[in-house]
N, C-alpha and C positions, 0 to 999 in steps of 0.2 A: 491508406490510413496509417499514420505513424504514432506509436504509443511508446512512451518511455517509462520505465520503472526506476525511481531513484530512492535509495535506501541506505541506512546505516545499520550495521549489526555488530554488537559487542562481543558475543560469544559464539556466534554461528547459527543460532536458532532462527533469528530473523532473516538471515541470509538464505537459510533453507526454505523459509516461507516465501521470500522474494523469488527464489528459483522456481518454486511451484507456480507462482503467479505468471512468471515469464514463460514457463512451459505451456501454461494454458493459453497465453497470447500467441505463442508460436504455432499452436495448433490451427490457427485461423489464417488461411491464405490471404485474406483481405488486409491483414495487419502486418506492418513491419515494426518489429519490437526491438528495443534496446534496453539492456540492463546496466544501470550505473550505480556503482557502490561508492558511497561517501567514505573517504579514507579515515584513518584513526586521528587525523588532524582536523577533520570536519571539512574537507575540501574535495572538489572535483576539478577536472581539467577544463581548459577553455573549450576544447573540442566537445566535451560532455555538456557544457553549458549550451553550446550550439545545437546539440541534439535535442535538449529540452526546449530550446526556443523554437525549433523546427517541428516539434511534435504537435499532434492534434489533441493528445491526452497525456497527462502525467499522473502516475500513481506514486504516492509518497509512502515510505515505509520506515519505521523505527521501532526498536524495542520500547517498552514503557519502563522507564526508570524513575522511581520516586514520583509516580503519578504524572509523568510528562515524557516527551521525546528525549532522546539522548542529547547531550550537549553538542555532539558532532552534528546531529541533524539540525539543531537550533542554529548553529553557526552557518550551515548551508542555507537555512531559511533566511537568516539575516542578510547573507550575501546576495539573496535573490532580490533585494530592494532595488537594484538597478533596473531589473525587469519591471518592477512595480512602477517606477518613475516613467518608464517608456511604454507601459501597457502591453508589454511583449507577450504575456501569458493570458491576456484578456480573451474570454470566450473559449478557452481551451477546456476540455473536460478534465476533471480531477477526481481522484479516488485515493484511498489509503488503507494501510494495514499495519497491525501492531501485534506484538507478542509479549507476554509477561509470565512470571513464574506462577502467580496465583490465578485462579479461575476468573476472578474479577480483576484484581490488580490495578484498578483505576485506569484500565485501558481506554475507557470512554474519554478521559481527559486528553489522551494522545490523539484520538480520532478527532475530537473537537478542535485541538490545535491545528490539525491538518485542514479541517473545514474552514477555520478562521483564516489560515494562510491562503487557501484557495479563494475565499471570498474577498480578501484584501487585493488579490491579483485580478479580480473580476472573472474568475473561472466558474464553471458549472459543475456542481458536485454530483457524483454517482454513488448512491448507496448500494447495499447488497442486492436488493430486489428479490430476496428469497425469504421464505419462512424459516423460523428456528425449529430445531428438533427438540420439541418441548413436551412430548407425551410421556406417559409412564413407560412405554416400550422403547424410548429413545436410548441409543447406545453412544458411548464416547466417540466412536468413529463415524457417526452419522454426519451428514452435511450440516453445517452451521449449528453444531451442538452448543457452542458457546453462546449462541443466541444474539448475534449482532445484527443490526439493521443499517447503521450509518456507515459502516465500513467493516473490513475483515479483521476479526479478532482471533488470535490463537493463544494456546497456553502450553508452556513447557515447564514442568516442575524444576525447581532450582537445582536439584541433584541429578537431572536427566542429561545425558550426553546428546550431542547433535544427532547421533545415529538413532536415538530413542525418541526424540521429540523435536518439533511438533508431531502430533499423532497423524496417522494416515487420514483420519477424518478432517483434521485441520488443513492438511495439504490438498485434499480433494475439494474442500471449501475454497481454498485459494484458487484452484483451477476453475471452479464454478464462478468465482468473482471475476476472473479474467474474462470468462464468457460474457458476463454482465457488462464489463467495461467495453468490450467489442460491440455488444448489442447497442448500448447507449451511445457510443461514439458514432456508430453507423447511423443511428436515428438522428442524432444531433447534426451530423454532417449533411444529411438529406433534407433538412428543414430549410 
């Protein structure tokens, strides 16, 4: 089972989240995982496009800037249109993650963009598959404290360094989401 994580990170917080997802994937012997970072010009290499084309699942990642993916991620997504014409990513599993400074930060718009991109490619979306930490006793470092269901959301205060944020709870949620992606990919592959 080949799973690729393709992401853009502006300040390093989303990269830290991507690394946590990647670590979670690597913990599964059944999965071969690749981490692909979209560069500052919104590009990846031809070899990296080949990795995405060969993967059974692709996890998209971007910070949420002004209620949407970064322009670098959007440029990558636009460049995926060749795959759309050829149905290259059809029936692959898709997932996504994002990070923003505010607890809400309109992260849902970014996840919806990922879902729309996946649907245009004929992919199958995998949500979180976990409950939110939404009781009075919930703590910031609990799994899925931000309370997302459609994909992974994390929060990094605008004045927090990469060493400080995302929080351990968000990083643990990223690893749990990786488990979910492996679970759904395995189930989907066995159908």
